[in-house]
C-alpha positions in Angstrom: -17.0 -8.0 14.8 -15.3 -5.1 16.5 -11.6 -6.0 16.5 -10.0 -2.9 15.0 -9.5 -1.4 18.5 -7.6 -4.3 20.0 -4.2 -2.7 19.7 -5.4 0.3 21.6 -6.7 -2.0 24.4 -3.5 -3.9 24.6 -1.5 -0.7 24.7 -3.6 0.5 27.6 -3.2 -2.8 29.4 0.5 -3.0 28.8 0.9 0.5 30.3 -1.1 -0.5 33.3 0.8 -3.6 34.1 4.1 -1.8 33.7 3.0 1.3 35.5 4.1 3.5 32.5 0.9 4.6 30.9 2.2 7.8 29.6 1.4 7.4 25.8 4.3 9.6 24.7 6.0 12.6 26.1 3.8 15.3 27.8 4.9 18.8 28.7 5.1 18.9 32.5 2.6 21.8 32.7 -0.3 19.7 31.3 -3.0 18.8 33.8 -3.0 15.0 33.8 -3.8 12.5 36.5 -0.9 10.9 38.2 0.1 7.6 36.6 -0.7 4.5 38.6 2.3 2.9 40.3 2.7 -0.8 40.2 2.8 -1.0 44.0 -0.6 0.7 44.1 -2.2 -2.3 42.4 -3.4 -5.1 44.7 -2.3 -8.7 43.9 -5.9 -9.5 43.0 -6.1 -6.6 40.5 -2.8 -7.6 38.8 -4.1 -11.2 38.5 -7.3 -10.0 37.0 -5.5 -7.7 34.6 -3.4 -10.6 33.4 -6.6 -12.7 32.9 -8.1 -9.8 31.0 -5.0 -9.8 28.8 -5.5 -13.5 28.1 -9.1 -13.1 27.2 -8.3 -10.3 24.9 -5.9 -12.5 23.0 -8.8 -14.9 22.6 -11.0 -12.0 21.5 -13.4 -12.9 24.4 -14.5 -9.4 25.1 -17.6 -10.1 27.1 -15.8 -12.3 29.7 -13.0 -9.7 29.9 -15.6 -7.1 30.8 -17.0 -9.3 33.5 -13.6 -9.4 35.2 -13.6 -5.7 35.6 -16.5 -6.1 38.1 -14.2 -8.2 40.2 -11.5 -5.6 40.6 -11.2 -4.4 44.1 -12.8 -1.1 44.9 -9.5 0.8 45.7 -8.3 0.1 42.1 -11.6 -0.1 40.2 -12.2 3.6 39.9 -8.6 4.3 38.8 -8.7 6.3 35.5 -6.2 4.1 33.8 -8.3 1.0 34.6 -11.4 2.8 33.5 -9.8 3.7 30.2 -8.8 0.1 29.7 -12.4 -0.9 30.4 -13.5 1.7 27.8 -11.1 0.1 25.2 -12.6 -3.3 25.8 -16.1 -1.9 25.5 -15.3 -0.5 22.1 -14.0 -3.9 20.9 -17.2 -5.4 22.3 -19.3 -3.0 20.2 -20.4 -0.9 23.2 -18.8 2.4 22.1 -21.4 4.6 23.7 -20.5 3.2 27.1 -16.8 3.7 26.3 -17.5 7.3 25.3 -19.1 8.1 28.6 -16.0 6.9 30.5 -13.6 8.9 28.2 -15.8 12.0 28.4 -16.0 11.9 32.2 -12.2 11.7 32.4 -11.7 14.5 29.9 -14.0 16.8 31.8 -11.4 16.8 34.5 -8.3 16.3 32.4 -9.0 17.7 28.9 -5.4 17.1 27.7 -5.0 13.5 28.9 -3.7 11.8 25.9 -4.9 8.2 26.7 -8.5 9.5 27.1 -8.3 11.4 23.9 -7.1 8.3 22.1 -10.0 6.3 23.5 -12.4 9.2 22.5 -10.9 9.1 18.9 -11.6 5.3 18.8 -15.2 5.9 20.0 -15.8 8.4 17.3 -14.4 6.1 14.7 -16.6 3.2 15.8 -19.6 5.5 15.5 -18.6 6.8 12.0 -18.2 10.4 13.3 -15.3 11.4 11.0 -15.1 15.1 11.9 -15.1 14.3 15.6 -12.5 11.5 15.3 -10.2 13.8 13.3 -10.5 16.6 15.9 -9.6 14.2 18.7 -6.5 12.9 16.8 -5.4 16.4 15.9 -5.7 17.4 19.5 -3.4 14.5 20.5 -0.9 15.5 17.9 -0.8 19.1 19.0 0.0 17.9 22.5 2.5 15.2 21.3 3.5 15.5 17.6 5.3 12.2 17.7 2.5 10.1 19.2 2.8 6.9 17.1 -0.7 5.7 17.8 -2.3 9.0 16.8 -0.2 9.2 13.7 -1.1 5.7 12.6 -4.8 6.3 13.4 -4.7 9.5 11.3 -3.1 7.6 8.4 -5.9 5.0 8.5 -8.5 7.8 8.8 -7.1 9.4 5.7 -7.1 6.0 3.8 -10.8 5.6 4.7 -11.5 9.1 3.3 -9.6 8.4 0.1 -6.6 10.7 0.8 -3.8 8.2 0.4 -1.1 10.7 -0.4 -1.5 12.5 2.9 -2.0 9.2 4.7 1.5 8.1 3.5 3.0 11.2 5.1 1.5 10.3 8.5 2.7 6.7 8.3 6.2 8.1 7.5 6.1 10.3 10.6 5.0 7.3 12.7 7.9 5.2 11.3 10.3 8.1 11.9 9.2 8.0 15.6 9.2 4.2 15.8 10.7 2.3 12.8 9.4 -1.0 14.2 5.8 -0.1 14.8 3.8 -2.9 13.2 0.7 -0.9 12.3 2.7 1.9 10.8 4.6 -0.6 8.6 1.4 -2.2 7.4 -0.3 1.2 6.8 2.6 2.5 4.7 2.8 -0.7 2.8 -0.9 -0.4 2.0 -0.3 3.1 0.6 2.6 1.9 -1.5 0.5 -1.0 -2.8 -2.4 1.3 -3.6 0.1 3.5 -5.6 1.3 0.4 -7.5 4.7 0.5 -5.8 4.8 -3.2 -5.0 8.6 -3.2 -4.4 8.5 -0.7 -1.5 5.4 -2.4 -0.1 7.2 -5.7 -0.1 10.2 -4.3 1.8 7.9 -3.0 4.6 5.9 -6.2 4.7 9.0 -8.3 4.8 10.2 -6.2 7.8 6.9 -6.6 9.6 6.9 -10.3 9.1 10.4 -10.6 10.4 9.7 -8.3 13.4 6.3 -10.0 14.3 6.6 -13.7 13.2 3.6 -14.7 15.4 1.3 -11.9 14.1 -1.0 -13.1 11.3 -1.7 -9.7 9.7 1.7 -8.9 8.2 2.1 -12.3 6.5 -1.6 -12.1 5.4 -1.0 -8.7 3.8 2.2 -10.0 2.1 0.1 -12.9 0.8 -2.4 -10.5 -0.7 0.4 -8.5 -2.3 1.8 -11.7 -3.8 -1.6 -12.6 -5.1 -2.1 -9.1 -6.6 1.3 -9.3 -8.4 0.7 -12.8 -9.8 3.0 -14.7 -7.4 0.2 -17.2 -6.6 2.4 -20.0 -5.1 4.1 -17.5 -2.8 0.7 -16.0 -1.9 -0.6 -19.5 -1.0 2.5 -20.1 1.2 1.9 -16.9 3.1 -1.8 -17.4 3.4 -1.2 -21.0 4.7 1.1 -19.5 7.4 -1.4 -16.7 8.3 -4.1 -19.3 8.6 -2.0 -21.4 10.9 -1.4 -18.3 13.1 -5.1 -17.3 13.1 -7.3 -20.2 11.9 -10.7 -18.5 12.4 -10.0 -15.3 10.5 -12.6 -15.0 7.7 -10.5 -12.8 5.5 -7.4 -15.0 5.6 -9.6 -18.0 4.7 -11.3 -16.0 1.9 -8.0 -14.8 0.5 -6.5 -18.3 0.6 -9.6 -19.6 -1.3 -8.9 -17.0 -3.9 -5.3 -18.1 -4.2 -6.5 -21.7 -4.6 -8.8 -20.5 -7.3 -6.1 -18.6 -9.2 -4.0 -21.8 -9.1 -6.9 -23.8 -10.6 -7.4 -25.8 -7.4 -11.2 -25.2 -7.4 -12.2 -27.9 -4.9 -9.8 -26.6 -2.3 -11.0 -23.1 -3.0 -14.6 -24.2 -2.4 -13.7 -25.9 0.9 -12.1 -22.7 2.2 -15.1 -20.6 1.0 -17.4 -22.9 2.9 -15.3 -22.4 6.0 -15.5 -18.6 5.5 -19.3 -18.8 5.1 -19.6 -20.9 8.3 -17.6 -18.2 10.2 -19.6 -15.3 8.8 -22.8 -16.3 6.9 -23.8 -12.6 6.5 -20.7 -11.6 4.6 -21.6 -11.7 0.9 -18.0 -11.8 -0.6 -17.5 -15.6 -0.2 -20.8 -16.4 -2.0 -19.7 -14.4 -5.0 -16.7 -16.7 -5.5 -18.5 -19.9 -4.4 -21.3 -19.3 -6.9 -18.8 -18.8 -9.7 -16.8 -21.9 -8.8 -19.9 -24.0 -8.6 -20.9 -22.8 -12.0 -17.5 -23.8 -13.4 -17.9 -27.2 -11.7 -21.5 -27.5 -13.1 -22.9 -27.8 -9.6 -26.0 -26.0 -10.7 -28.3 -26.4 -7.7 -25.7 -25.1 -5.2 -24.6 -22.3 -7.5 -28.2 -21.2 -7.7 -28.6 -21.4 -3.9 -25.5 -19.1 -3.6 -27.0 -16.6 -6.1 -30.3 -16.6 -4.2 -28.3 -15.9 -0.9 -26.5 -13.1 -2.7 -29.7 -11.4 -3.8 -30.8 -11.3 -0.2 -27.5 -10.2 1.4 -26.6 -7.6 -1.2 -29.6 -6.7 -3.4 -27.6 -4.0 -5.2 -25.2 -6.6 -6.6 -27.1 -7.1 -9.8 -24.9 -9.9 -11.1 -26.5 -12.1 -8.4 -29.9 -11.6 -10.1 -28.2 -12.3 -13.4 -26.8 -15.6 -12.1 -30.1 -16.6 -10.5 -31.9 -15.8 -13.7 -29.6 -18.0 -15.8 -30.2 -21.0 -13.5 -34.0 -20.4 -13.4 -34.0 -20.3 -17.1 -32.1 -23.5 -17.3 -34.8 -25.1 -15.2 -37.6 -23.7 -17.4 -39.0 -21.5 -14.6 -39.7 -18.8 -17.1 -41.6 -16.2 -15.0 -39.2 -16.5 -12.0 -36.3 -16.1 -14.4 -38.0 -13.1 -15.9 -38.4 -11.5 -12.5 -34.6 -12.0 -11.8 -33.6 -10.5 -15.1 -35.9 -7.5 -14.6 -34.4 -7.0 -11.2 -30.9 -7.2 -12.7 -31.9 -4.7 -15.4 -33.5 -2.2 -13.0 -30.4 -2.2 -10.7 -28.0 -1.9 -13.7 -29.9 1.2 -14.8 -30.1 2.7 -11.3 -26.3 2.2 -10.9 -25.7 3.6 -14.4 -23.7 0.6 -15.5 -23.0 -0.4 -19.1 -25.7 -0.3 -21.7 -24.5 -3.7 -22.9 -25.4 -5.2 -19.5 -28.8 -3.4 -19.6 -29.5 -4.7 -23.1 -28.6 -8.3 -22.3 -30.7 -8.4 -19.1 -33.7 -6.8 -20.9 -33.5 -9.3 -23.8 -33.3 -12.3 -21.4 -36.2 -10.9 -19.4 -38.2 -10.6 -22.6 -37.4 -14.1 -23.7 -38.6 -15.6 -20.4 -41.6 -13.3 -20.3 -42.8 -14.4 -23.7 -42.2 -18.1 -22.8 -44.3 -17.7 -19.6 -47.0 -15.2 -20.5 -48.6 -13.3 -23.3 -46.6 -10.7 -25.4 -49.1 -8.0 -24.2 -47.9 -8.5 -20.6 -44.3 -7.9 -21.6 -44.8 -4.9 -23.8 -44.8 -2.2 -21.2 -41.4 -3.3 -19.9 -40.0 -3.6 -23.5 -41.3 -0.2 -24.4 -39.6 1.3 -21.3 -36.3 -0.4 -22.3 -36.6 0.6 -26.0 -36.8 4.3 -25.0 -33.4 4.0 -23.4 -31.7 2.1 -26.2 -30.0 3.6 -29.2 -32.4 3.1 -32.1 -29.5 1.9 -34.3 -28.2 -0.6 -31.8 -28.4 -4.4 -32.1 -30.2 -4.6 -28.8 -32.9 -2.2 -30.0 -33.4 -4.2 -33.1 -33.6 -7.5 -31.3 -35.9 -6.2 -28.6 -38.2 -4.7 -31.2 -38.4 -8.1 -32.8 -39.8 -9.6 -29.6 -42.1 -6.6 -28.9 -43.6 -6.5 -32.4 -43.4 -10.2 -33.1 -42.3 -9.2 -36.6 -39.1 -8.2 -38.3 -37.1 -11.5 -38.3 -36.1 -11.0 -42.0 -34.5 -7.7 -41.2 -32.6 -9.3 -38.3 -31.5 -12.2 -40.5 -30.2 -9.7 -43.1 -28.3 -7.8 -40.4 -26.8 -11.1 -39.2 -25.6 -11.9 -42.7 -23.8 -8.6 -42.9 -22.3 -8.8 -39.4 -18.5 -9.4 -39.2 -18.0 -9.4 -35.4 -18.4 -13.1 -34.3 -19.5 -12.0 -30.8 -22.2 -9.8 -32.1 -23.3 -12.3 -34.7 -23.5 -15.1 -32.2 -25.6 -13.1 -29.9 -28.0 -12.1 -32.6 -28.3 -15.7 -33.8 -29.2 -16.8 -30.2 -32.0 -14.3 -29.9 -33.3 -15.0 -33.4 -33.3 -18.7 -32.5 -35.3 -17.9 -29.3 -37.8 -15.9 -31.3 -38.5 -18.8 -33.6 -38.6 -21.3 -30.8 -41.1 -19.2 -28.9 -43.3 -19.1 -32.0 -43.1 -22.9 -32.4 -40.7 -23.1 -35.4 -38.4 -25.6 -33.6 -36.5 -26.8 -36.6 -35.5 -23.3 -37.7 -34.6 -22.4 -34.1 -32.4 -25.4 -33.8 -30.6 -24.5 -36.9 -29.8 -21.1 -35.4 -28.8 -22.6 -32.1 -26.3 -24.8 -33.9 -24.9 -21.8 -35.7 -24.3 -20.1 -32.4 -22.3 -23.1 -31.3 -20.2 -23.1 -34.5 -19.2 -19.5 -33.9 -17.6 -20.7 -30.6 -17.8 -17.4 -28.8 -17.8 -18.7 -25.2 -17.7 -15.6 -23.1 -21.4 -14.7 -22.9 -24.4 -15.9 -21.0 -26.0 -16.6 -24.4 -23.3 -19.1 -25.2 -23.8 -20.9 -21.9 -27.6 -21.0 -22.3 -27.2 -22.2 -25.9 -25.0 -25.1 -24.8 -27.7 -26.2 -22.3 -30.4 -26.0 -25.0 -28.4 -28.1 -27.4 -27.6 -30.7 -24.7 -31.3 -30.9 -23.7 -32.4 -31.4 -27.3 -29.7 -34.0 -28.0 -27.9 -31.7 -30.5 -24.7 -31.2 -28.5 -22.7 -33.7 -30.5 -24.0 -32.8 -34.0 
């Protein structure tokens, strides 16, 4: 969805309708086209521009573009109307066509600020950072107080991880126009990024007061409240933002998170389902919905969410982890093995914690041995063992599965272990080892010892609880 350029389009449109499309002061010696006068616009053109404005409010860019073809010939080729069309083209995702319009105007009037602003927006939409920055710097050389260029430069610097310099540009924009909404929000974002929630709140409060019908300021304040632990206040703001813009994915997503933080899981899930219906390709909502469904023990739908996540964002290896857990619960051993191998490989590639790597490798090994011969799993286990510290618990446990021997050594290590989390984990895998080998009574004894240690923060604990429940041992 290409909505980030809407403010530029509305600025161009407002200038057209008022006959004041000057975009800041310009030295009189600059070669610029003469601004259109209101009496030069035909009644039909004015009516169409008003209709375009209404369609832009509805984010109906395609129909807005269709109306340009109906503008009368004497107005249609006017540069200001062409730039307005370019702005709508950017919002509609057709930035190449917009660039052609801006480029043609700049060939004749290289210092025409509205065309430079459109060009900067085109470059941004195409991810051409150097070219976007050059266009904005050119505007600011011509008009150092151009608020739109200052705000765009601030946002450019945020995207390029230069928040300190970004703050300075937002300050300049606010000095030129203390009530500019985008400048207030940009500076508030920088304050929040720098953990200065007090100053961020001051600016967001001002933006909410100045623009009570604009959803973004109250949405941003809701996010700030959520980040600072004021969850009830966050929910109130997000409810208000949702009333102002009911179809906004990110407002709905953030409100779901506020519900989640308040323990209102069913309401959180309802919002997440709305967000997914709006944008099924955005993976963020599935992350939370999968987790909430897990908490509510809605196993089948949680598993479906994890499967979707693996498709939408394959590098998010926790999705393969979640999928593997649910496949393991179902006894689909080789499918679970594949999921944990994927999780392991991605964790290694992304250089994440060795603890994650070890857990994924052990779970892959358990499922592999349940679904196939040990010989099939040994190449994978050998690969993992080469990465693990030889003195680590994970190395010792994986060696147990690889060699199908050494359980006495693991048992002795467990007896000496004082950390309940480590001890619980070792007991779980020792129980799996004996269960795979057919020694069910000994395995059950170890599964019960895992439960007695009551370390609830791991995948192993969760799997252990399912095993005890399945075997009728949960209440013993």
